[in-house]
N, C-alpha and C positions, 0 to 999 in steps of 0.2 A: 504494500500500500504506500502510495506517495504521501509524505508528510505535507500538511497544509498549514501554513503560518496564519496567525490571526489576521495579519494585514491582508493576506490573500482572500480572506472572507469579508473583511470590513470594506475594502475598496469597491468591489462590485456591489455590495449591499448599499453602500453610500450612493453609488451611481444609479442604482435602481430607484432608490428613494428620490433622488433629484429628478430623474426622468418622470416619475409619478407626479411630482410637484409641478413640473413644466406642463405635463399633460392636463392636469387640473386647471392650470392657468389658461391653457388653450380652450378648454371646454367652457369655463365659467366667466372669464373676464370679458368685458365689453370690447368688441372689435369692430364696431361700426357696421358697415355694409360688407366687410370681408367675410368670406366663408371658407371653411376647410375644403380643399378641392377633393373631388372624387378619387383622383389618383392617390392623394395622401391617405385618404380613408382606406383605399384598397391595399396600399402598401402596409399600413398599420395592421389591418385585419390579417393580411397574408403572413406577415412576420410573426404575429402572435399565434396564429394557427400552426405555422411551421414549428415554432418553439414548443407549443403544447404537444404536437406529434412527437417531437424529439424527446421530450420528457417521458411520454408514455413508452416509447421504444426503449429508452435507457433504463427506465424503472423495471421493465419486464426482463431485460437482458443483463442488467447491472453493468452497463457499459458507460460508466460515469465519465471516463476520460473522453470517450467519443462525444458525449453530451457537451462537455466543455469545449471541445473542438467545434461542434456545431454552433454553440453560442458565440465563439470567436468569429466564425464565418458570418454570422448575423451582424456582429459588431462591425466587421470590415465592410459589409454590404451597406449598412446604415450610414457609416461614415462617408462612403462614396456618394450615396444619395444626398446626404446632408450638405456636403461641401461642394459638390460639382456645380449646382446652380449658382451659388454665390461666387465661385471662382470664375465661371463663365461671365456673369454680370460684371464683376470687377475688371475682367479682361476686355470685354466689349465696350464698357464705358471709359476705360483707362483711368478709373478712379475708384477709391475705396470709401467715398463719402457715404455716411450712414451705416458703415460696417464696423462692428466692434471686434477688435482683435483679441480681446480678453479671453473668450472661450478657446480660441485657437492656441493662445499661449499656455493656458491651463492644460489643454490636450497635449501640447508639446512637453511640458514639464512632467505630466503623468507618464507619457511614453518613455521619456529619458530615464526617469526614476525607476520605472519598471525594468528597463533594460539594465540599469546599474544593479538593481536588486538581483536580477537573474544572473548577472555576471558574478557578483559577489557570492551568491549561493552555489554557483557551479565551480568555483575555484577550489583547487586542491589546497586546503588550508596549510598543510605542512610545507609544501613546495612554495606557496605564496609567502609564508613567513620567512623561509630561507632566502628567497629572492629579495624580499623587502629589506631584510637585514643586510644582505650583500650590497644592495644599492645604497642604503644609509651609511654603511661603513665606507664604501667607496666615496660617497659625497663628503664624508668627514675628512678623508685624506685629500681630496681635491680642494676643499675649502681651506684646509690647513696649508697646503702648498701655495694656493693663491694668496693667502695672507702673508706667508713667509716671503713670497716672491714679489709681493706688491710694493715693498719698500726698496727693492733693488732696481737699478737702472738696466736698460736694454743691453748696454755694453757688457756689464758684468754677467748678465744671463747668457749672452752669446759666448763669452769666454768659458763659462761653466759647461755649456753644451758642447763646445768644441773639445774641451779637455776630457769630457766624459766619453767622447767617441774614440774608440781605440781602433776601429776597423778602417784601414786605409782606403778601401773602396768607397765607403760612405763619405769620407773626407774629400775624395776626388769628385764625387757627385755634387757635394756642396760647393766646390770651387768651380763646377761647370764642366769638368772633364767628361767627354763622351765615350772614351774607350774603357771605362771601368766595367768589368764583367758583373752582371747581376743575375 
């Protein structure tokens, strides 16, 4: 059985609650002479019917991972339907006047944090800690060297570098000789 974190349950539950609130606002708030289109009603009913059928199939076969996969497919489909008309309008008008970027930014933040969470959970913790320690120790030595060398002039650094090079071929290359074998 795949372990499920509390955040994995809270996030979709929170999203479902917010979708329910928005749906109630659509139904009950005054909207003047605007009406919900038949296409929107058809999509709404079709998606809920598809979701109900998936729940029935999954409950009889205990295919819960398949059910989650189907719900993810619904989410991708609904995001495409939700965003495509606005993207087309913004492109055709060459303007975003009247368009709020806030929900898009929240979607982006949610997607990025989900990817970060999946990455962190899938990391081999021992290997990650070894690599993290290796990088930190390396950084300590690099910073110490930079601090020690920061007070020296370029001439003294070049003199140290040249004296440290014992290989005559490398010294020839530094002087510009082209016949040094490498």
